[in-house]
C-alpha positions in Angstrom: -0.1 -0.2 0.0 1.2 3.6 -0.9 1.7 5.8 2.2 -1.4 7.9 0.6 -3.3 4.4 1.5 -3.8 3.3 -2.3 -3.2 -0.2 -3.5 -1.1 -0.6 -5.9 -1.3 -2.6 -8.9 -1.1 -6.3 -8.2 0.2 -9.0 -10.9 -1.9 -11.9 -10.4 0.7 -14.4 -11.8 2.7 -13.2 -8.8 -0.1 -13.5 -6.7 -0.5 -17.2 -7.8 2.8 -18.3 -8.0 3.0 -16.9 -3.7 -0.2 -19.3 -3.1 0.7 -22.2 -4.6 4.3 -21.9 -3.0 2.5 -21.8 0.5 0.2 -24.0 -0.1 1.3 -26.8 -2.2 -1.6 -28.9 -2.0 -3.9 -27.1 -3.6 -4.3 -27.0 -7.7 -3.5 -24.1 -9.7 -6.8 -23.3 -10.5 -8.2 -22.8 -6.4 -5.0 -20.9 -6.5 -6.4 -18.7 -9.2 -9.7 -18.4 -7.8 -8.2 -17.3 -4.6 -5.8 -14.4 -5.9 -8.5 -12.8 -8.1 -11.3 -13.2 -4.7 -8.0 -11.6 -2.9 -7.5 -9.0 -5.2 -10.9 -7.9 -5.5 -11.4 -7.7 -2.0 -8.1 -5.5 -2.0 -9.3 -3.2 -5.0 -13.0 -3.2 -2.8 -10.6 -1.9 0.8 -8.4 0.5 -1.3 -12.0 1.9 -2.9 -13.3 2.6 0.7 -9.7 4.3 2.4 -8.2 5.9 -0.6 -9.1 6.0 -4.0 
């Protein structure tokens, strides 16, 4: 998060790879789904707190 409270643009592939690295028991499809949900929540929060 920037100092003004706005989230920087997120690279979905980096999020997916990090999810897979920390949770090796889930599928890539599930990691993809989780990444999109996480980014959606971050965008929702940044809308309320700074955008």
